[in-house]
N, C-alpha and C positions, 0 to 999 in steps of 0.2 A: 707693513700695511695690514690692517685688520680685515675681517671678513666682510664688514659693511662696505669698505672701500673697494673690495674686489667685485662687489655686485654693482658698482657704479656710483656709490654715495660717499660723501666726505664725512669726516668725524663730526663736523658741525651739523650736517643734515641729520645724522644719527642722534646727536644731542637734542636738536630741535624736536624730533619726533617723540622723544621721551617726555617732553613738557608741552606737547601740543594740546593737552587737555586743560592747561592752566587758563583760567578765565581772566580776560582782560589783557590789555597791552599798555597800561599806564606806566608812568615813570617809576613808580614803586615796584611794579612787577618786573620791569626791565632791570632795575637795580639788583633785585634778588637773583634774577637769572644770571646776571653778569658775575655775581659772587659765587654761584653754584657751578658755573661752567668749568672753571679751571680744575675744581675738585673732581668733577665727572670725567674730564679728559684725562686727568692724572690716574684715576682709577682704571680707565680703559688701557692706558699705557702699561700699568702694572699687570693687568690681565694678559696683555699681549706678551710681555716679558715672561710671565709665568708659563704661557703656552710654549714659548721658545725653549725655556729651560727644560720643560717636560719632554719636548721633542729631542733635545740633546741627550737626556737620560734614556729615552726609548731607543735612540740610535746606538748609544753606548752598549746597552744590554744586547741589542741585535749584533753588534760588531764582535762582542766577546763570546757569543753563543753559537756562531755559525762560521765555518771555514770553507763550506762549499760555495764557490764563486757565484754561480747563478742564483742559488737560493738566497745568498747574502744580499746581492744587489736587488732582488725583488723585494725583500723585506725592507731594505733601506728606502727604495722608491715609494713603497706604500706608506712608510712612516713620514716621509717628507710631505707627500701629497696630503695626507690626513692632518698632519700637525700644522702645516702652513696654509691649508685650505686652497691649494692650487688645483687645477683640473687635470694636469698630466705631468708625470715625472718619468724621465728615461735616463739610463746610464749607457754611455757609448765607450767601448774600449777598442784599441787599434788591433788590426790583424798583424801577424808577424812581420810583414813587410812595411807596416806603418803607412800604407798608402790608402787604406780604407778604415772607417770607423764602423764597428758593428754594434747594433743595438742589443745589448745583453740582457737588459731588464726594462720592462715598461709597466707602469701603473697608470691606467687611464680607465676609470670606472665607466664612463659614458662614451668611450671611443667607438668608432664605427669599423675599426679594423684596418684602416689605411696604413697605420704605422704598426708593424709587427716585429716581434723579437726576431733577431738574426738578420733583419734587413740591414743594408750597408749604405753608408754615405761616403763619397770620396773626400779625402783630406784636402785636395787642391780645389780651390774655387768655391768653398762652402763656408757658411758661418761657423759650423761645428769644427771644420778643419782649421779655420783661423784661430779659434779659441785653443785648439789642441797644439798648434805650432807656436803661437805667441805666448800662451800661458796667461792671457788676459781675459776677463769676463766680457761678455757682450750682451746687451739688452736691446731688443729691437722688435719690429713688427713681423708677424707671421707672414704677411704678404711678401716680405723680402726674401723668404726662404723657399727654394725650389724643392719639390719632392724628389724621392729616389728615382734616378734615371729619367727625370723629366715627368714623373707621375704626379699624383695629387699631393699638394703640400699640406702644412698644418691647418690652413684655412678650411680645407675640406672637412676637417673635424670640428670646426667652429672655433679654433684657437685664434686669438687676435694678437696677443703679445707673448713673446718668448724671452727666456733668459738662459744663457749657456755659460757654465762655469768650469774652469779647468780643475782636474783632480791631480794635485801636485803633492808629491812626497819626496823628500830628500832632493829637491831641486830637479825632479824628473816628472814630466807630465805623463800620467798613466791613462788618462781618458777624459771624458767630458760628461758633466752632469747637466742635463737639459730639462727645463721646466716650461710649461705652457699654461696660459690663462685665457679664458674666454672673454675677458674684459680688456679693453685697450689701456695702455700705460699702467699696467698692473704692478710692476716691480719698482718699489721705492728704493732710494739709496740705502736706507736702513735694512730693507729686505736683502739687498745684494750683499751688504757687509756681513749680515748674519749667515747667509747662505754660503759665502766664501769660507767662513769658519767651519760650517757643517761639511763643506766639500773637502776641507783638509782632513777631517775625521774619516770621511768616506775613502779618501785616497789611501790612508794608512790601512784601512780594512781591506781594500783592493790589493794593496801590495802584500799583505799577509796572506790573503787567500791565494794569490798567484804563486807565492813562494811555497805555500802548503801543497798546491796542486803539482808544482814542479818536483818537490821532494817526494811526494807520493808516487808520481809517475816514474821517477828515477829508482825509487825503492822497488817498485813492481818490476821494472826492467831488469834491475840487478838480480832480483830473485829468479826471474825467468832465465837470464843468462847463466846463473849458477846451475840451474837444472840441465841446461844444454851442455855446459862444460863437464858436469858430472857424467852425463851420457857419453860425451866424447872420451872421457878417461876410461869408462867401462868398455868402450868399443875399440880403443886404440890397440889393444893386444891383438885384435883380429885384423887390423888394417895398418900395420906398421910401415909397410912399403910395397912396392911393386917389383916383382921378380920376373925377368924375361930377357932374352937376348935376340929376339927376332928383329929383323930390319923394320918391320911395320911398327913394332912397339917403340924402337929407338926413334923413329920418325915422330911418333906421337909425343914422346918425352921431350924431344928437341923443340917441337911446336909449343909445348907447355912452357918451357923455359923462355921462349921468345915472347909469348903473349901475356905471361903472368905479370910482368912489370907494368903493363898498361891497365886501364880500367875498362877495356873493351868487353862487351858482353860475349860470352862463349856458349856455344851450343854443342853439347856432347852427344854423339850419335853412336848407337851400337845396340847389340842384343842385350837382353836382360842377363845380368850376371857377368858382364864383361869388365866390371870395375870402374864404372863411371863415377861413383862416389870417391874412389881413390884418386882419380884424376882431378876431380873438383877440389879435394883436399890439397893436392900438390899445387894447383893453381893458387889457392889461398895462401899456402905456406911460403910461396915464392913472390908474393905480391907485397906492395907497401902497406896493405891492410892486415898483415899477418899477426900484428899485436892485438887486433880486435877479433870479434867472434865470427866463426863460420856457422851460419844458421841454416839448417836443412829442413826441407819439407817435401815429403812424398805425396804428390797431388793425387795419386791413384789410391792411396791408403786412407784418405779422408773422405767421409760421405759428402756428397755434393752440397747438401744444405749447410754443412759446417765449414766448408772450405773457405768461403769468403771471410767468416769470422776468424778462422785460424790464420789467414794470410794478412788481413787488414786490421783485425782486432774489433772490439765492440765496446759500447758504453753500457753502463748499467741500465736495464730496462729497455734495451734496444729491441729485444724480442722475448717471447716467453721462455723463462729459464735463465735469462741474463741477469743474475742477481748481483754480479760484481762487474767492475770494469776489467777488460782483458786487453793486453797489449799483443798485437799481431806479430808474426814473424818478420814482416817487412820493416816494422819499426825497431824490432830487436836487432836487425842486421845493420842499423844505421852506423856508418863509418866502417862497416865490415863487408862480408860477402854473404849473399843469399843464394843457396843452392836449391833450385826447384827440380826435383826428380820427377820423371814421367809428366812433363809439362804438357804433353799431348792430351792428357786426360782432364785438363781444365775445362769446365763447361763453357760453352760459347757465350752465354750471357755474362760471364765473369771476366772474359778476356778484355773488353774495353777498359775496365777499371785497372787491370794489370798493365795494359798498354799505356795508360795515362801515367801510372806510377813510374814506368820506365822512361817515358818521354819528358815529363814535367818534374819528375822527382818529388811528387806530392800525392797525397791521398787523404781520404777521410775515413775514420772508423765507422763501423755500422752504428747508426743512431746518433751521429755527431755531425755538426756542420763546420767544425773547426778543422782547417786544413793542416795536415802534418807534413813537414818537409823532411826528406830523407836523402842520405848520400850513400848509395850502396853500389857494389859491384855484383852484377847478376851472372850466375852460371846456371844454365838450364840443361836438362838431359831428357832424352826420350828414346824409346825403341821403335816408335811409330814412324810411318812415312808421312812427314808433315806436308811436303809438296802435294802429295795425293790428297790429303785431308783438306788442303786449301782449295783444290779443284772441286772437291765434293762439298764445299761450303761447311765443312766441319771444324775448320780452324781459320781464324782471321789472317788474311794475307799481310796486313800491316804489322800485326804482332809477330808473325813468322819472320818477316824481314828485320824487325827490331831485335829478335833473338838470334838470328842467323848471321851475326856480324863476323864471328870467327868460328866456323864449324870445325869440329875435331871428330873424326870417325875413329872409334877405338876397335882394334882387332880383338877377336875372342880370347886370345891368349893373355891379354893384359890383366884380366881379373881372375883367371882360372888357375894360372900356374902356381901362385903362392897358396891358394886355398887347397888345391890338390896336394901340394907338397905338405901342407900343414895337416890335412886329413890323413895322408900316408904316414906321417910321423906319429900321429895318434894311434893309428892302426898298428904300426910296428911296435909301439910301446905296449899296447894291450896284449899283442901276441907274445912279446917277451915276458911280460908279467905273468901271463897264463902258463908259459913253459916253465918259468921259475917255480910256480906253485906246484906244478905236476912233479917236478924233480925233487 
């Protein structure tokens, strides 16, 4: 459908206006007009076809030059809106659970802001959801579409007719391309057929961008895991095992053997230097997650302003200095174990986010609205008196009870015996070397 038709006029009306200055309406004039009309209409169809081919070329250039998902979708939406002269174009992609469709990109030059990026629509019971689940396009009136959570619908933006098309690649629906027009009955069958072809190209681009994002994230995660594993190798010589024969220590090790096979959260209690990290390592090595990484984070060693980024990660541009994306320790520990040392030093304002990660197994990076799912086993440690901190409102009670599932109190000898023996061995070696030189 051409631009004249989207403003409420037919091709015939447009044709008549071109010749409205022709003088007279006699049989001769009508005969001439009847002969010219097919030629004029054919020229208009050729012009429309040329516009569509140009749109496909512009889209192809966009698809091959951008792999960042949101930037790619914004450029595609702008190309379709300008090339087809629609009023609004949006691209919806499903959340990981595929229960909601999130608006990832929106191009609406004269919009009032009722439809914003990152707003969501439920899959069940909506037009967009029907397109997503059935894989069939739908053309309808804006009045039939409810707004987000019962809010203002497309009509509040002046939209009268809408068209929703599935983004299908390799027989899999990846999302929905939605278009809006401020004229009723705006979408002709030829428009829909052409847009389905364009949607196929968009789907390929979305699939490539999603694959690129996944590969990039896995690459970054592997690089981070490599650093942690190298650090583990360097520190393993100092933490090969736990030496001691006291009954208190044997009781601790027996408890470790008992709870290691479960995924229960463990809270290690004891003074600084009692070997809480060694116990955490023993728990991990005896668990079903032993083939994955043990990620460690000392909450007291990280400045308060950086702890959230270190724990949950951040997106590029999330704050001043965030020039690259960063994967947090929580995400690195997926399928493995996360050891939070000195958990009592976590700021009060950060504790609700950690509580949600423990309860719901999900979180968002700083500067991102995309929910990350994780499967971790949590081991926390502290030398502080957490019950006292709870009474003084310095530590959340719900987080404390979530961490204190299996408390293990470590006696002082657990961590000091081997270190003292090791230090004594070094000292004896130095004395012997010194005596040898003197002799």
